[in-house]
ROSE-4610 file (N, C-alpha, C; in Angstrom, 1 decimal, always signed):
// ROSE-4610
residu = [M/M/M/N/N/N/S/S/S/R/R/R/Q/Q/Q/T/T/T/L/L/L/T/T/T/W/W/W/S/S/S/F/F/F/L/L/L/I/I/I/A/A/A/V/V/V/L/L/L/F/F/F/A/A/A/S/S/S/Q/Q/Q/H/H/H/S/S/S/V/V/V/G/G/G/D/D/D/S/S/S/L/L/L/R/R/R/D/D/D/A/A/A/N/N/N/E/E/E/L/L/L/L/L/L/E/E/E/V/V/V/A/A/A/H/H/H/A/A/A/G/G/G/R/R/R/Q/Q/Q/F/F/F/E/E/E/N/N/N/L/L/L/A/A/A/E/E/E/Q/Q/Q/Q/Q/Q/A/A/A/H/H/H/S/S/S/I/I/I/V/V/V/A/A/A/T/T/T/Y/Y/Y/S/S/S/S/S/S/I/I/I/L/L/L/E/E/E/M/M/M/A/A/A/L/L/L/E/E/E/V/V/V/S/S/S/L/L/L/P/P/P/S/S/S/D/D/D/L/L/L/Q/Q/Q/S/S/S/E/E/E/I/I/I/V/V/V/T/T/T/C/C/C/Y/Y/Y/S/S/S/E/E/E/T/T/T/Y/Y/Y/R/R/R/W/W/W/E/E/E/N/N/N/F/F/F/S/S/S/T/T/T/G/G/G/I/I/I/T/T/T/Q/Q/Q/L/L/L/L/L/L/A/A/A/Q/Q/Q/E/E/E/L/L/L/S/S/S/S/S/S/E/E/E/Q/Q/Q/L/L/L/T/T/T/L/L/L/L/L/L/I/I/I/N/N/N/F/F/F/Y/Y/Y/N/N/N/S/S/S/Q/Q/Q/G/G/G/L/L/L/P/P/P/P/P/P/S/S/S/D/D/D/I/I/I/E/E/E/L/L/L/F/F/F/K/K/K/D/D/D/T/T/T/I/I/I/A/A/A/M/M/M/A/A/A/D/D/D/H/H/H/I/I/I/A/A/A/Q/Q/Q/L/L/L/S/S/S/G/G/G/E/E/E/F/F/F/I/I/I/Y/Y/Y/N/N/N/N/N/N/S/S/S/S/S/S/G/G/G/C/C/C/V/V/V/E/E/E/R/R/R/D/D/D/A/A/A/R/R/R/L/L/L/I/I/I/H/H/H/E/E/E/F/F/F/L/L/L/R/R/R/T/T/T/H/H/H/P/P/P/G/G/G/V/V/V/V/V/V/D/D/D/I/I/I/E/E/E/Q/Q/Q/F/F/F/E/E/E/F/F/F/A/A/A/W/W/W]
num = [1/1/1/2/2/2/3/3/3/4/4/4/5/5/5/6/6/6/7/7/7/8/8/8/9/9/9/10/10/10/11/11/11/12/12/12/13/13/13/14/14/14/15/15/15/16/16/16/17/17/17/18/18/18/19/19/19/20/20/20/21/21/21/22/22/22/23/23/23/24/24/24/25/25/25/26/26/26/27/27/27/28/28/28/29/29/29/30/30/30/31/31/31/32/32/32/33/33/33/34/34/34/35/35/35/36/36/36/37/37/37/38/38/38/39/39/39/40/40/40/41/41/41/42/42/42/43/43/43/44/44/44/45/45/45/46/46/46/47/47/47/48/48/48/49/49/49/50/50/50/51/51/51/52/52/52/53/53/53/54/54/54/55/55/55/56/56/56/57/57/57/58/58/58/59/59/59/60/60/60/61/61/61/62/62/62/63/63/63/64/64/64/65/65/65/66/66/66/67/67/67/68/68/68/69/69/69/70/70/70/71/71/71/72/72/72/73/73/73/74/74/74/75/75/75/76/76/76/77/77/77/78/78/78/79/79/79/80/80/80/81/81/81/82/82/82/83/83/83/84/84/84/85/85/85/86/86/86/87/87/87/88/88/88/89/89/89/90/90/90/91/91/91/92/92/92/93/93/93/94/94/94/95/95/95/96/96/96/97/97/97/98/98/98/99/99/99/100/100/100/101/101/101/102/102/102/103/103/103/104/104/104/105/105/105/106/106/106/107/107/107/108/108/108/109/109/109/110/110/110/111/111/111/112/112/112/113/113/113/114/114/114/115/115/115/116/116/116/117/117/117/118/118/118/119/119/119/120/120/120/121/121/121/122/122/122/123/123/123/124/124/124/125/125/125/126/126/126/127/127/127/128/128/128/129/129/129/130/130/130/131/131/131/132/132/132/133/133/133/134/134/134/135/135/135/136/136/136/137/137/137/138/138/138/139/139/139/140/140/140/141/141/141/142/142/142/143/143/143/144/144/144/145/145/145/146/146/146/147/147/147/148/148/148/149/149/149/150/150/150/151/151/151/152/152/152/153/153/153/154/154/154/155/155/155/156/156/156/157/157/157/158/158/158/159/159/159/160/160/160/161/161/161/162/162/162/163/163/163/164/164/164/165/165/165/166/166/166/167/167/167/168/168/168/169/169/169/170/170/170/171/171/171/172/172/172/173/173/173/174/174/174/175/175/175/176/176/176/177/177/177/178/178/178/179/179/179/180/180/180/181/181/181]
x = [+0.9/+0.0/+0.9/+0.6/+1.5/+1.0/+1.7/+1.4/+0.1/-0.3/-1.5/-2.7/-2.6/-3.7/-3.8/-2.6/-2.6/-3.3/-3.0/-3.6/-5.1/-5.5/-6.9/-7.6/-7.1/-7.7/-7.7/-6.7/-6.6/-7.7/-7.8/-8.9/-10.3/-10.5/-11.8/-12.1/-11.2/-11.3/-11.6/-10.8/-11.0/-12.4/-12.9/-14.2/-15.3/-15.2/-16.1/-16.1/-14.9/-14.9/-15.5/-15.2/-15.7/-17.2/-17.8/-19.2/-19.9/-19.3/-19.9/-19.8/-18.7/-18.6/-19.6/-19.8/-20.7/-22.1/-22.5/-23.9/-24.0/-23.0/-23.1/-23.1/-22.3/-22.3/-23.7/-24.3/-25.6/-26.6/-26.6/-27.6/-27.4/-26.1/-25.8/-26.3/-26.0/-26.4/-27.9/-28.6/-30.0/-30.6/-30.1/-30.5/-30.3/-29.1/-28.8/-29.8/-30.1/-31.0/-32.4/-32.9/-34.1/-34.1/-33.0/-32.9/-32.8/-32.0/-31.9/-33.2/-34.0/-35.2/-36.4/-36.1/-37.1/-38.2/-37.9/-38.9/-39.7/-39.1/-39.9/-40.9/-40.6/-41.5/-42.7/-42.3/-43.3/-44.2/-43.7/-44.4/-45.5/-45.0/-45.9/-47.0/-46.6/-47.6/-48.6/-48.2/-49.2/-50.1/-49.5/-50.3/-51.3/-51.0/-51.9/-53.0/-52.6/-53.6/-54.6/-54.1/-54.9/-55.9/-55.4/-56.2/-57.4/-57.1/-58.2/-59.2/-58.6/-59.5/-60.4/-59.9/-60.7/-61.7/-61.4/-62.4/-63.5/-63.1/-64.1/-65.0/-64.5/-65.3/-66.2/-65.8/-66.6/-67.8/-67.4/-68.4/-69.4/-69.0/-69.9/-70.8/-70.3/-71.2/-72.2/-71.8/-72.8/-73.8/-73.4/-74.3/-75.3/-74.8/-75.7/-76.6/-76.1/-76.9/-77.8/-77.3/-78.0/-78.4/-77.9/-78.1/-77.5/-76.3/-75.6/-74.2/-73.8/-72.5/-71.5/-70.3/-69.3/-68.7/-68.8/-68.3/-66.8/-66.4/-65.0/-64.1/-64.5/-63.6/-63.4/-64.4/-64.2/-63.3/-63.5/-62.7/-61.2/-61.0/-59.6/-59.0/-59.8/-59.4/-59.0/-59.7/-59.4/-58.2/-58.0/-56.8/-55.6/-55.7/-54.6/-54.2/-55.1/-54.7/-53.8/-54.2/-53.4/-52.1/-52.1/-50.8/-49.8/-50.3/-49.5/-49.1/-50.0/-49.8/-48.8/-48.9/-48.2/-47.1/-46.4/-45.3/-44.1/-43.3/-42.2/-41.2/-41.0/-40.1/-40.5/-41.8/-42.2/-41.8/-41.4/-41.1/-39.7/-39.1/-37.9/-36.8/-36.6/-35.5/-35.8/-37.0/-37.4/-37.3/-37.7/-37.6/-36.2/-35.4/-33.9/-33.3/-33.7/-33.2/-33.6/-34.9/-35.4/-34.7/-34.4/-33.7/-32.3/-31.6/-30.3/-30.2/-31.3/-31.3/-31.6/-32.5/-33.0/-32.1/-31.4/-30.6/-29.2/-28.4/-27.0/-26.4/-25.1/-24.5/-24.3/-24.2/-24.1/-25.4/-26.5/-27.9/-28.2/-27.8/-28.0/-27.2/-26.0/-25.1/-25.7/-26.1/-26.7/-27.9/-28.8/-30.0/-29.6/-28.7/-28.2/-27.7/-26.8/-26.3/-27.4/-28.3/-29.4/-30.2/-30.6/-31.4/-30.5/-29.2/-28.4/-28.2/-28.1/-27.7/-28.8/-29.8/-30.9/-30.4/-29.4/-28.9/-28.1/-27.7/-26.8/-26.1/-24.9/-24.1/-24.7/-24.5/-25.0/-24.6/-23.4/-22.9/-23.8/-24.5/-25.3/-26.8/-27.2/-28.6/-29.1/-28.4/-28.9/-29.1/-28.2/-28.3/-29.5/-29.7/-30.8/-32.1/-32.2/-33.4/-33.7/-32.7/-32.8/-33.3/-32.7/-33.1/-34.6/-35.0/-36.3/-37.3/-36.9/-37.8/-38.1/-37.3/-37.5/-38.5/-38.9/-39.7/-41.0/-41.7/-43.0/-42.8/-41.7/-41.4/-41.1/-40.2/-39.8/-41.1/-41.9/-43.1/-44.0/-44.1/-45.0/-44.4/-43.1/-42.4/-42.6/-42.5/-42.6/-44.0/-45.0/-46.4/-46.7/-46.2/-46.3/-45.7/-44.5/-43.8/-44.6/-45.2/-46.0/-47.2/-47.9/-49.1/-48.8/-47.7/-47.4/-46.9/-46.5/-45.9/-46.6/-47.9/-48.8/-50.1/-50.6/-51.8/-53.1/-52.9/-54.1/-55.1/-56.0/-57.0/-58.4/-58.7/-60.0/-61.0/-60.6/-61.5/-61.7/-60.7/-60.9/-61.8/-61.7/-62.6/-64.0/-64.2/-65.6/-66.2/-65.4/-65.9/-66.2/-65.4/-65.6/-66.9/-67.1/-68.3/-69.5/-69.4/-70.5/-70.9/-69.9/-70.1/-70.8/-70.3/-70.9/-72.4/-72.7/-74.1/-74.9/-74.4/-75.1/-75.3/-74.4/-74.6/-75.3/-75.7/-76.5/-77.8/-78.7/-79.9/-80.8/-80.8/-81.6/-81.1/-79.9/-79.3/-79.8/-79.8/-80.2/-80.6/-81.5/-81.8/-80.8/-79.8/-78.7/-79.2/-80.2/-80.7/-81.2/-81.5/-82.0/-80.9/-79.7/-78.5/-77.8/-77.3/-76.5/-75.1/-74.2/-72.8/-72.0/-70.9/-70.1/-69.2/-69.1/-68.2/-68.9]
y = [-1.2/+0.0/+1.2/+2.2/+3.4/+4.4/+5.4/+6.5/+7.2/+7.3/+8.0/+7.1/+5.8/+4.8/+4.8/+4.8/+4.8/+6.0/+7.2/+8.4/+8.4/+7.9/+7.8/+6.9/+5.7/+4.8/+5.4/+6.1/+6.7/+7.8/+8.6/+9.6/+9.0/+8.0/+7.3/+6.8/+6.1/+5.6/+6.7/+7.8/+8.9/+9.5/+9.6/+10.2/+9.2/+8.0/+7.0/+7.0/+7.0/+7.1/+8.4/+9.5/+10.8/+10.8/+10.3/+10.3/+9.4/+8.2/+7.3/+8.0/+8.6/+9.3/+10.5/+11.2/+12.3/+11.8/+10.7/+10.2/+9.9/+9.2/+8.9/+10.2/+11.2/+12.5/+13.2/+13.1/+13.8/+13.1/+11.8/+11.1/+11.4/+11.4/+11.8/+13.2/+14.1/+15.5/+15.7/+15.0/+15.1/+14.6/+13.5/+12.9/+13.9/+14.5/+15.5/+16.7/+17.1/+18.2/+17.9/+16.7/+16.3/+16.2/+15.8/+15.7/+17.1/+18.0/+19.4/+20.2/+19.9/+20.5/+19.9/+18.8/+18.1/+17.6/+17.2/+16.8/+15.6/+14.7/+13.5/+13.9/+14.7/+15.1/+15.9/+16.9/+17.7/+16.8/+15.9/+15.0/+14.2/+13.6/+12.8/+13.7/+14.9/+15.8/+16.2/+16.5/+16.8/+15.7/+14.5/+13.3/+13.0/+13.3/+13.1/+14.2/+15.4/+16.5/+16.1/+15.7/+15.3/+14.2/+13.2/+12.1/+12.5/+13.4/+14.0/+14.8/+15.5/+16.3/+15.4/+14.3/+13.4/+12.8/+12.4/+11.8/+12.8/+14.1/+15.1/+15.3/+15.2/+15.3/+14.1/+12.9/+11.7/+11.9/+12.3/+12.5/+13.5/+14.6/+15.7/+15.2/+14.5/+13.9/+13.0/+12.1/+11.2/+11.9/+12.9/+13.6/+14.4/+15.1/+15.9/+15.1/+14.1/+13.3/+12.2/+11.6/+10.5/+10.7/+11.8/+12.0/+10.9/+10.5/+9.3/+9.8/+9.4/+9.8/+8.6/+9.0/+8.0/+7.6/+6.3/+5.9/+6.1/+6.4/+6.7/+5.6/+4.3/+3.2/+3.2/+3.5/+3.6/+4.8/+5.9/+7.0/+6.7/+6.0/+5.6/+4.7/+3.7/+2.8/+3.5/+4.5/+5.3/+6.1/+6.7/+7.5/+6.6/+5.4/+4.4/+4.0/+3.9/+3.5/+4.6/+5.9/+7.0/+7.1/+6.9/+6.9/+5.9/+4.7/+3.6/+3.7/+4.1/+4.2/+5.4/+6.5/+7.7/+7.9/+6.9/+7.0/+7.6/+8.4/+9.0/+7.9/+6.9/+5.9/+5.1/+5.2/+4.6/+5.4/+6.6/+7.5/+8.2/+8.1/+8.9/+8.5/+7.3/+6.9/+7.4/+7.3/+7.8/+9.3/+10.0/+11.5/+11.9/+11.2/+11.5/+11.3/+10.3/+10.1/+11.1/+11.5/+12.6/+13.9/+14.3/+15.5/+15.4/+14.3/+14.1/+14.2/+13.8/+13.9/+15.3/+16.0/+17.3/+18.5/+18.4/+19.5/+19.2/+20.2/+20.1/+20.0/+19.6/+19.5/+20.9/+21.9/+23.3/+23.7/+23.3/+23.6/+22.9/+21.6/+20.9/+21.4/+21.8/+22.3/+23.7/+24.5/+25.8/+25.7/+24.7/+24.5/+24.0/+23.0/+22.5/+23.6/+24.4/+25.6/+26.5/+26.8/+27.7/+27.2/+25.9/+25.3/+25.3/+25.1/+25.0/+26.4/+27.4/+28.7/+29.8/+29.4/+30.4/+31.6/+31.4/+32.6/+32.1/+33.0/+32.7/+33.9/+33.7/+34.9/+35.6/+36.9/+37.6/+37.0/+36.4/+35.8/+34.6/+34.0/+32.8/+33.1/+34.4/+34.8/+34.4/+34.5/+34.1/+32.6/+31.9/+30.4/+30.0/+30.7/+30.4/+30.7/+31.8/+32.1/+31.0/+30.6/+29.6/+28.3/+28.0/+26.8/+26.8/+27.9/+28.1/+28.0/+28.5/+28.5/+27.0/+26.1/+24.7/+24.0/+24.7/+24.1/+23.5/+24.2/+23.6/+22.4/+22.4/+21.2/+20.0/+20.2/+19.2/+18.7/+19.6/+19.2/+18.4/+18.7/+17.9/+16.5/+16.4/+15.1/+14.3/+15.0/+14.3/+13.8/+14.6/+14.2/+13.0/+13.0/+11.9/+10.6/+10.8/+9.6/+9.0/+9.9/+9.4/+8.7/+9.3/+8.7/+7.4/+7.3/+6.1/+5.0/+5.3/+4.4/+4.2/+4.5/+4.2/+3.6/+2.8/+2.1/+3.0/+4.0/+4.9/+4.3/+5.0/+4.5/+4.8/+5.6/+6.0/+4.9/+3.9/+2.8/+1.9/+1.8/+1.0/+1.8/+3.1/+3.9/+3.7/+3.8/+3.7/+2.3/+1.2/-0.1/-0.2/+0.4/+0.4/+1.2/+2.3/+3.1/+2.4/+1.8/+1.1/-0.1/-0.8/-2.0/-1.5/-0.4/+0.1/+0.4/+1.1/+1.4/+0.2/-0.8/-2.1/-2.9/-2.9/-3.8/-3.1/-1.8/-1.1/-0.7/-1.7/-1.4/-0.4/-0.3/+0.7/+2.2/+2.3/+3.6/+4.2/+3.5/+4.0/+2.8/+3.0/+2.0/+2.1/+1.3/+1.4/+1.1/+0.4/+0.0/+1.2/+2.3/+3.4/+4.3/+3.9/+4.6/+3.8/+4.5/+3.8/+4.1/+3.1/+3.2/+2.7/+3.3/+3.0/+1.8/+1.2/+0.1/-1.2]
z = [+0.0/+0.0/+0.0/-0.9/-1.0/+0.0/+0.2/+1.2/+0.9/-0.4/-0.7/-0.3/-0.5/-0.1/+1.4/+2.1/+3.5/+4.1/+3.5/+3.9/+3.7/+2.5/+2.2/+3.2/+3.5/+4.4/+5.8/+6.2/+7.5/+7.6/+6.5/+6.5/+6.6/+5.9/+5.9/+7.3/+7.9/+9.2/+10.2/+10.1/+11.0/+10.9/+9.6/+9.4/+9.9/+9.7/+10.2/+11.8/+12.4/+13.8/+14.3/+13.7/+14.1/+14.0/+12.9/+12.7/+13.8/+14.1/+15.1/+16.4/+16.7/+18.0/+18.1/+17.0/+16.9/+17.2/+16.6/+16.9/+18.4/+18.9/+20.4/+21.2/+20.8/+21.5/+21.4/+20.2/+20.0/+20.9/+20.9/+21.8/+23.2/+23.6/+25.0/+25.3/+24.4/+24.6/+24.6/+23.7/+23.6/+24.9/+25.4/+26.7/+27.9/+27.9/+28.9/+28.8/+27.6/+27.4/+28.0/+27.7/+28.3/+29.8/+30.3/+31.8/+32.4/+31.9/+32.5/+32.3/+31.2/+31.0/+31.7/+32.5/+33.2/+32.3/+31.1/+30.1/+30.6/+31.3/+31.8/+32.7/+33.7/+34.7/+34.1/+33.2/+32.5/+31.7/+31.0/+30.1/+30.9/+32.0/+32.9/+33.6/+34.0/+34.6/+33.6/+32.3/+31.3/+31.0/+30.9/+30.6/+31.7/+33.0/+34.1/+34.0/+33.8/+33.6/+32.5/+31.4/+30.2/+30.6/+31.3/+31.7/+32.6/+33.5/+34.4/+33.6/+32.6/+31.7/+30.9/+30.4/+29.6/+30.5/+31.7/+32.6/+32.9/+33.1/+33.3/+32.1/+30.9/+29.7/+29.6/+29.9/+29.8/+30.9/+32.1/+33.2/+32.8/+32.2/+31.8/+30.7/+29.7/+28.7/+29.2/+30.1/+30.7/+31.6/+32.3/+33.2/+32.4/+31.3/+30.5/+29.7/+29.0/+28.1/+28.8/+29.8/+30.4/+31.9/+32.5/+33.9/+34.7/+34.3/+35.0/+35.4/+36.6/+37.1/+36.8/+36.3/+36.1/+37.4/+37.8/+39.1/+39.2/+40.5/+40.8/+40.4/+40.6/+40.2/+38.7/+37.9/+36.5/+36.1/+36.8/+36.5/+36.8/+37.9/+38.2/+37.2/+36.7/+35.7/+34.4/+34.1/+32.9/+33.0/+34.2/+34.5/+34.5/+35.0/+35.0/+33.6/+32.7/+31.4/+30.8/+30.9/+30.4/+31.1/+32.4/+33.1/+32.7/+32.4/+32.0/+30.5/+29.7/+28.3/+27.9/+28.7/+28.4/+29.4/+29.9/+30.8/+29.9/+30.5/+29.8/+29.4/+30.2/+29.8/+28.5/+28.1/+26.9/+25.7/+25.9/+24.7/+24.8/+25.9/+26.1/+25.1/+24.8/+23.8/+22.5/+22.0/+20.7/+20.6/+21.6/+21.7/+21.7/+22.4/+22.5/+21.1/+20.4/+19.0/+18.1/+18.2/+17.4/+17.6/+18.8/+19.1/+18.6/+18.7/+18.2/+16.7/+16.0/+14.6/+14.1/+14.8/+14.4/+14.8/+15.9/+16.4/+16.2/+15.9/+15.8/+17.2/+17.3/+18.6/+19.2/+18.3/+18.9/+19.5/+18.8/+19.3/+20.6/+20.7/+21.9/+23.0/+22.8/+23.8/+24.3/+23.3/+23.7/+24.6/+24.2/+25.1/+26.4/+26.5/+27.8/+28.7/+28.1/+28.8/+29.3/+28.4/+28.7/+29.9/+29.9/+31.0/+32.2/+32.1/+33.3/+34.0/+33.2/+33.7/+33.5/+32.8/+32.5/+31.8/+31.0/+30.2/+29.0/+28.1/+27.0/+26.6/+26.1/+25.7/+24.5/+24.3/+23.1/+21.8/+21.7/+20.5/+20.1/+21.0/+20.7/+20.4/+20.4/+20.3/+19.0/+17.9/+16.6/+16.5/+17.0/+17.0/+17.9/+19.0/+19.9/+19.1/+18.4/+17.7/+16.6/+15.9/+14.9/+15.5/+16.7/+17.4/+17.9/+18.4/+18.9/+17.7/+16.6/+15.4/+15.0/+15.4/+15.1/+16.0/+17.0/+18.1/+17.6/+16.7/+16.2/+15.4/+14.6/+13.8/+14.7/+15.7/+16.6/+17.4/+17.8/+18.5/+17.7/+16.4/+15.5/+15.3/+15.1/+15.0/+16.3/+17.4/+18.7/+18.9/+18.5/+18.6/+17.7/+16.5/+15.6/+16.1/+16.7/+17.3/+18.4/+19.3/+20.4/+19.9/+19.0/+18.4/+17.8/+17.0/+16.3/+17.2/+18.4/+19.3/+20.6/+20.6/+21.7/+21.3/+22.2/+21.9/+22.1/+22.9/+23.2/+24.1/+24.6/+25.6/+25.2/+24.1/+23.8/+23.6/+22.7/+22.4/+23.7/+24.5/+25.8/+26.7/+26.8/+27.6/+27.1/+25.8/+25.3/+25.7/+25.5/+25.9/+27.4/+28.3/+29.7/+30.1/+29.4/+29.7/+29.2/+28.0/+27.4/+28.3/+28.8/+29.7/+31.0/+31.5/+32.8/+32.5/+31.4/+31.1/+30.9/+30.2/+29.9/+31.1/+32.1/+33.2/+34.4/+34.2/+35.2/+34.5/+34.2/+33.5/+34.2/+35.5/+36.1/+35.9/+35.5/+35.3/+34.0/+32.9/+31.6/+30.7/+29.8/+28.8/+27.7/+27.7/+26.7/+25.3/+25.2/+23.8/+23.0/+23.7/+23.0/+22.4/+22.6/+22.1/+21.1/+20.1/+19.0/+19.3/+19.4/+19.6/+18.4/+18.2/+17.0/+17.2/+18.4/+18.6/+18.5]
């Protein structure tokens, strides 16, 4: 092998090593960003709030349409489904990968530093603006990822509520209602 071939192979190996190292660094940085931003805690808090909002909606519909209260054990069962389905641990790896793909290492580092110190140097303001401008796109990709990687609870909720109404004949005549399931 001549010196030119050796140099070419050395360069290719260095590039491959650097790109593999870069992917690992990006994943590590994306994970660190999610940790310092407390994304897991925020995600689970939001999922819990959403679950309670959904139960309140179901309860309101039943109360207004049928004058029936949704039993507390059924409410708890519905909330449990959302809590289990939308645990942060179910999505954290995919969201980390998404951030590592969508954000540059400079952007990840900038956001990590921002969350750690609540500030950024004036020289990074333009990069910060560019990074923030990507938020809607990343949120859309994240939402799609969560939707495509979760079983959801709505159909299960409908079956539970239908079963409750069917097994409590004194509550309402279920046969007078048409259901889509």
